[in-house]
N, C-alpha and C positions, 0 to 999 in steps of 0.2 A: 783133166784141170790145168791150167797155166802154171809155170814156176811162181808168178807172182800171186795168184790164189792160194797156191799152197803155201807159199811163205806167210801170208796173211793169214791163213788158217792156224800155221804153225805157234805164230805169236799172238793171235787173238784168243783172248780170255772173256767168257761170261762174266757179268757184275764184279768187274775189276775195282771199279770204285769203290763200291760198299765193301770189298773183302780189304781194300787200303783202308778205308774208313773205319772198319772192326779192326785192325791190326794197330792202327794209330791210337783208338779209344783203349785197347787192352793194354798199351805200351805206357799208358798215362799222359797222352798226347791229345792235343784239340784238334779232331779231324776239320773242323771248320776254318781253322786257322792255323796251318801247319807252316812249320819253317823249311827252308830247304833242307837244313840239317835233318830234321824229322823225317824226310822222305828218301835221304841219299842211299838208303839200305836197298829200295825197291827201283829208284828210277836211275841210278847209274848202272845201266846194265851192260857192263862191260868188265873186262880183266882190269883189275886194281882200283876200280869205281872211282871215287873222289880224288885219289892219287893222280890216277891218268889224266883226269880232268884238267887237273892243277898245271901238268906237264903241257897239255895242249896248250892250255891258256896262255901260257909263256911264249909259246910261237906264234900266237895271234897278234895282230897289231896292238899297240898299247892305247889307241884314241882311234878305233875305225870310223870312218866318215858315213857308213850306211848300216844298213843291218848286217848282221853276220848269219851268215846260212848255215843251218844244220842240216844237214842231209841224212835223213833216216831218223828223225829226233825221239823216236819211242815215246816214252812218257813225259818227256821233256827235262828230265832232270840238269843233265848238264848246262842246258840253255837257261834254264832258272838260277843254277848256281853262278853263271856267268853274269846275268843279268843283276843278281842281288849284290854279288861281291865285286864286279866291275863296273857296274853300270850301263855295260852295254844293251844294244837294242838286238833281239836273236828272232831270227824266222824259221822255224823248224817244218820239214815236210816228211810225211811217214805214210808208208802203204797200208797200215793198218788202222782202220776208221775209229776202233775203240781206244787205241793206244792216242790218238790225236785229239778225241773227245775227252778222256781222260786228263791228257797233258793240259789242255786249255781250263777245265774245271781248276785242276790243281794249283795252276798259275794264278786262276783268280783269287783262290783261296790263300793263296800266299802274298797276295797284293803286288803282283807281277805283271798282269797283264797289260799294263802300258809299255812295258819293255820286252816281254816275250808273247809271240804268237804261234800256232801250228795248224797246218793246212793238211789236209789227206790229198796226196798226190804220188806220183810215179819219180823215181830218181832219173828216171831215164828221159822224161820230158818234164824238165823244170817250168812252173809256170812264172818266169821271171824275164825281164826284159835282156837283152844282149848288153853285156857290159856295165850291168847296173849295179854290182855288188863288190864292197873290196876286201871281203874275205869269206873264207868257207871253210867247214870242216864236218869229217863225217868219223863217226866210230863204231867200229864192230857191223858195219853194214854191207860192205862190198862181198863179204863170203857167201851170200846169198842171192848175189847177181851174176849171172853167167855173162852178160853182154858188159864186160867192164870197160870195152872201148867206148860205148855211146855214154857210161855212166861218166866217165873223166872227161868226156868230150862236152858233154852238158854242164860239168861244173866250170871247164873253162869258158864255154859261151857266155855264161851269166856273170863271170867274173870280170873285172877290168884289167888291163895290163898294169903289171906289178903287184896285184893282189896276192895275198897268201892263201894257200890251201892246205890243209892238216889232215893227214890219213892217219889214222889208227884202227889197224884190221888184225885179225888171225892170218897170217902169212902160211902157206905149206912150207914145211922145214925139211931137212934132209932124213927124219926118224922113220920113215916109211908109212904105210898107209895110217890114215885117220880112224881112229875106233868111236863106233858112234851107238847111242845116241850121244849128241852133245847138246849144249844150249842152243846152238841156231841151226841144228837139224836131227831130226829123230831118226833118220835111216840114210842119210846122204844124199839123199835126190835132190835137196835143197841147197848142198853146199858145193862152193866153187871155190875153190882155193888157188892162189898163185902163189910163186913164191917171190922174193923180194926183188929178185932180177926182172921178171915180168911186170912186176908193179911200177917198176922205174920206166921199161920199155913203153907201158901203157900210158903213164903220165907225161913223159917225152913226147909221146906221138899226139897227146892230145893239146899239145900246146903249153907244157909246163917245164919249167927247170926243177929238177929235183936239188934241194939246197942242203938237206941233212937228215938222218935217219938214225933211229933209236930201239934197238932190241932190248925187251924186258921180260925175256921169258923166265928167266931165273926169279927176277922179282915176284912174276906173275905166280910162280909155283909156290913160293912162302905164301903169298895172300891167299890163294885157294886153299893150302892147306890148314892155314890158320882158321879158315870158316868152317871147314869140315871138321876139325878137331872140337871146335864150339858147338856145332851141331851134334856131335857126336856125345858130348858131356852135357847136352840139354840145355846149352847156354846161347843158342841161334836167336838173334834178334827176330821180334814177330814182323816187323816190317824189314821183309827181305825177299831176293829174288824168289824165293819159294812161291810167293803169292803169283807170281808170272809164270812159273814152270810146273807147280803142283809136284804130283809124285814122279814127274820125270827127274825132277830135281837131283836128286841122289845118283841116280847111274849116269845122268849127265853130266856132272862135276867129277864124279869119280873119273869117267872117262875123260873127261877135260885136262885132270889131271896127271894122267897118264900119257896123254898126247903130249902134253907141254914136258914132263921128264924125259921123253923118248924123243923130243925136239921134231915130233909129226908135224905140230904147229906152232908157231913163232908170233907172239903179240909183237906188232913193229909200228913205230909211230914214224910218219915221214913228212917233211915239209918242203912243199914245192911253190914256187913262184909263178904267176902267170905271166908267159912270155908277151 
């Protein structure tokens, strides 16, 4: 099995849309007409959720002249939020067909299909013209991709000079080996972390100038601990990442918090500009 197939299998879930519908209904929400806020618990699948997406948005152009590219768009939560709150046009690409299908349907139900669309594809071979886009971002994607040189080279290829590229990823920290399972890998065979220095080197080699970076490890620890405490007290929301991870969620999140505390992983946001 290829890495791409293993990653798609890890994230792919049967009857995903139906389970989201049921959770919305049980939460008193209308599954036929959800809002982006109704879905945020399940479709902002990255450390600190909406909070991190707001920080990412602050680093993107105020008035982008093209669609913004979301590389590894998952269920489309950040793209829908940016489309709804900023009025931007977003195009997402993701390796997992069930995620793309669900992302497009949820976007239609949110009334945002004219501003956000999602394609099944590989981040290592983006289906866009050279220099055709003014901005791109990726959230918690590169840790599943061993060939990061091609990933960032492809991002550089489709972005025009001066375009903004924001990377939000789990990076390898100084705190020793990573404990698995984690939300992105059950046993480590699909986990390919780099440290900040290597990320900067890869981006520079691809044609980007790194402008700034932000380490959010301490904030992420608090964010995950609060959600684990709510789950332990029986107060976890029904519309949550549990719909994606199932029974893996408890051990994956426990290990993630342990990894964060030890600084084995460090969630980091980087803003780069296409040279």
